[in-house]
C-alpha positions in Angstrom: 100.4 264.1 426.3 99.2 264.5 429.8 101.1 266.9 432.0 100.9 265.7 435.7 99.7 268.6 437.9 101.9 269.9 440.8 99.2 268.8 443.3 99.5 265.1 442.0 103.3 264.9 441.9 104.9 267.2 444.4 108.5 268.0 443.5 110.9 269.7 446.0 112.7 272.9 445.2 115.9 271.0 444.6 114.2 268.8 442.0 113.9 265.8 444.2 110.7 263.7 444.6 108.6 264.8 447.5 108.9 262.1 450.3 112.0 260.2 449.3 114.1 263.4 448.6 115.8 261.4 445.8 116.7 262.6 442.3 116.4 260.4 439.2 120.2 260.0 439.0 120.3 258.7 442.6 118.3 255.5 441.7 119.7 252.2 440.7 117.6 249.6 438.8 118.1 247.1 441.7 116.5 248.3 444.9 116.6 246.7 448.3 113.7 247.8 450.5 114.0 247.6 454.3 111.6 248.7 456.9 114.0 250.0 459.5 116.1 253.1 458.5 118.9 251.7 460.6 119.1 248.7 458.3 120.1 250.8 455.4 123.5 251.3 457.0 123.8 247.5 457.5 123.2 246.8 453.8 125.4 249.8 452.7 128.2 248.5 454.9 128.8 245.8 452.2 129.2 248.4 449.4 132.7 249.0 448.2 131.7 252.4 446.9 128.9 254.8 447.9 127.5 257.4 445.5 125.0 259.2 447.6 122.8 259.0 450.7 119.4 260.8 451.1 117.2 261.2 454.2 113.7 262.4 455.0 111.7 261.2 457.9 111.7 257.3 457.8 112.9 257.3 454.2 116.6 256.9 454.1 118.4 255.8 450.9 121.9 254.9 449.9 123.1 254.1 446.4 126.4 252.4 445.9 128.2 249.4 444.4 128.4 245.8 445.5 130.9 243.7 443.5 130.5 246.1 440.7 126.7 246.1 440.7 124.9 249.4 441.3 122.3 249.0 444.0 120.0 251.3 446.0 118.9 250.4 449.5 115.9 252.3 450.8 114.0 252.2 454.1 110.2 252.4 453.9 109.1 252.5 457.5 106.2 250.2 458.5 103.0 249.5 456.6 101.5 249.4 453.1 100.5 253.1 453.4 104.3 253.9 453.3 104.8 251.4 450.5 102.2 253.3 448.4 104.5 256.4 448.7 107.7 254.5 448.1 106.7 252.4 445.0 104.9 255.3 443.4 107.8 257.7 443.9 110.4 255.2 442.8 108.4 254.6 439.7 108.2 258.4 439.2 112.0 258.7 439.4 112.3 256.0 436.8 109.5 256.6 434.4 108.3 260.3 434.7 110.3 263.3 433.6 110.2 265.4 436.8 111.1 268.6 434.8 108.5 268.1 432.1 105.9 266.3 434.3 105.2 263.8 431.6 105.5 260.0 431.4 108.7 258.9 429.6 108.3 257.1 426.3 110.6 254.3 427.3 109.6 252.3 430.4 112.2 251.3 432.9 111.5 248.2 435.0 113.0 248.2 438.5 113.8 245.1 440.6 112.4 245.7 444.1 113.5 243.2 446.8 112.2 243.6 450.3 114.2 242.3 453.2 112.2 242.0 456.4 111.2 240.1 459.5 108.1 238.0 460.0 106.2 235.6 462.2 105.5 232.1 460.9 101.9 230.7 460.9 102.8 227.0 460.4 104.5 224.9 463.1 107.0 223.4 460.7 108.6 226.7 459.7 111.6 227.1 462.0 112.7 230.3 463.5 115.8 231.5 461.6 114.5 230.3 458.2 113.9 232.7 455.3 110.5 232.8 453.7 110.1 234.0 450.1 106.6 235.4 449.5 105.6 233.8 446.2 102.1 235.0 446.9 101.1 238.0 449.1 97.7 238.5 450.6 96.7 242.1 451.3 94.5 242.6 454.3 95.2 246.3 453.9 92.9 247.2 451.1 95.4 249.4 449.3 95.3 247.9 445.9 91.5 248.2 445.9 91.9 251.9 445.3 93.6 251.4 441.9 92.1 250.4 438.5 92.9 247.0 437.1 93.3 245.5 440.6 91.5 242.3 439.4 93.9 241.9 436.5 96.9 241.4 438.8 95.1 239.4 441.5 94.4 235.6 441.8 90.7 235.9 442.1 90.0 232.2 442.5 92.3 231.9 445.5 90.8 235.1 446.9 87.3 233.7 446.7 88.4 230.4 448.2 89.9 232.2 451.1 87.0 234.6 451.8 84.6 231.7 451.6 86.6 229.5 453.9 87.1 232.2 456.5 83.6 233.7 456.3 85.4 237.0 455.7 84.0 239.9 457.7 82.5 242.4 455.3 83.5 245.3 457.6 87.2 244.5 456.8 88.9 245.5 453.6 88.5 243.0 450.8 91.7 241.0 450.7 93.7 240.7 447.4 96.2 238.0 446.3 99.2 239.0 444.2 102.1 236.9 443.0 105.7 237.9 443.2 108.0 238.2 440.2 108.9 234.7 438.9 112.3 236.1 437.7 113.3 237.3 441.2 111.8 234.2 442.9 114.1 232.1 440.7 117.1 234.1 441.7 116.3 233.9 445.4 115.1 230.3 445.7 118.3 228.6 446.8 118.3 230.0 450.3 114.5 230.4 450.9 111.3 228.6 451.7 108.5 229.3 449.3 105.6 230.9 451.1 102.2 232.6 451.0 102.4 235.7 453.1 99.7 237.9 454.7 100.3 241.7 454.8 98.4 243.0 457.8 97.4 246.6 458.3 98.6 246.5 461.9 100.7 244.6 464.4 98.2 243.8 467.0 94.5 243.2 466.2 95.0 242.5 462.4 97.6 239.8 463.3 95.3 238.3 466.0 97.1 239.7 469.0 95.0 240.6 472.0 96.0 243.1 474.7 93.0 245.0 476.0 90.8 245.1 472.9 88.9 241.9 471.9 89.1 240.8 468.2 86.2 241.1 465.8 86.9 237.5 464.8 88.7 235.6 467.5 89.0 232.5 465.3 90.5 234.2 462.2 94.1 233.1 462.9 93.0 229.5 463.3 91.2 229.7 460.0 94.3 231.2 458.4 96.5 228.4 459.7 94.1 225.7 458.5 93.4 227.2 455.1 94.8 225.3 452.1 94.7 226.1 448.4 95.9 223.5 445.9 98.0 221.9 448.6 99.6 225.2 449.7 99.2 226.8 453.1 99.6 230.4 454.4 103.1 230.7 455.9 103.6 234.0 457.6 102.4 237.5 458.7 104.2 240.7 457.8 103.1 244.2 456.8 104.4 245.3 453.4 104.7 242.6 450.8 101.2 242.8 449.3 101.5 246.4 448.3 105.0 245.9 446.9 103.8 243.0 444.8 100.6 244.6 443.6 101.8 248.1 442.8 104.9 246.6 441.1 102.8 244.5 438.8 100.5 247.4 437.9 103.5 249.6 437.2 105.6 247.0 435.3 108.3 246.3 437.9 109.7 243.1 439.3 109.2 242.6 443.0 109.7 240.0 445.7 109.7 239.9 449.5 112.0 237.7 451.7 111.5 237.7 455.4 113.6 236.2 458.2 111.4 234.2 460.5 112.0 235.6 464.0 109.0 234.1 465.7 106.6 231.2 465.3 103.0 232.0 466.3 102.1 228.3 466.5 105.0 226.9 468.5 105.3 230.2 470.5 109.0 230.3 469.9 111.1 233.4 469.1 114.6 234.7 468.7 116.3 236.4 471.6 118.6 238.1 469.1 117.5 238.0 465.4 120.2 240.4 464.1 122.6 237.7 463.0 119.7 236.2 460.9 119.0 239.5 459.2 122.8 239.9 458.5 122.8 236.5 456.8 119.7 237.3 454.8 121.3 240.6 453.6 124.4 238.7 452.5 122.4 236.1 450.6 120.3 238.7 448.8 123.3 240.7 447.8 125.0 237.6 446.4 121.8 236.7 444.5 121.5 240.1 442.9 125.1 239.9 441.5 124.8 236.3 440.4 124.0 235.5 436.8 
């Protein structure tokens, strides 16, 4: 049995995993992921009992109980590079013995549910709606560093997209990964089904121009007009592709749900989107505890 070297899995002196500063006993099977560390407190405010809170840099976690269900809420910060840390370390907490540095014989599957904000790419998606990312498109390239990337990706849709957009070969090769059908079914009642792009940045990668021109100034128009089997790309955000892809490779269930706080086509945006996020948190918590 392979023993994972200290350089590959760094464990803190107190026995916690390196970045998250969590111990295996701190982790629930149902995990809500949020970008903003301040949003952890919002989710945890609904818990009737709190077991523990951990904090290190942008990674803040609280584990507690909502209507008797044990749930962990964890902030990831922004971007798929942080998701690489978060998902791998959550999996390590669940499926690696940190004392023996070996993979456990019995696999534990986690439910990872990201709650975020997003900008819509279709004019008929209203600000204030909730988009569930049934398919996530990674512009970040993260999954390309892992073996078996093609086995969890929709290669036909990927080819259709890269051909349609005349994809710039200097950009990372995009990957297309589906969310967990189980979690999609649980969350479908209050959401719009969507296809979501995870961009590796907020400005240029999402077609925003300040002082720097874009490599492909028409890319957003191509994205908006692209259609695959009658389905269009619905929104931009920055984490869902890595969550979906890594979760599939590691044997976890994952889904991303975003509150639409702006529409890039109609040029509309919320003045105050916090009530929308609060409503989304409430809906997700109720869906987790529902049978």
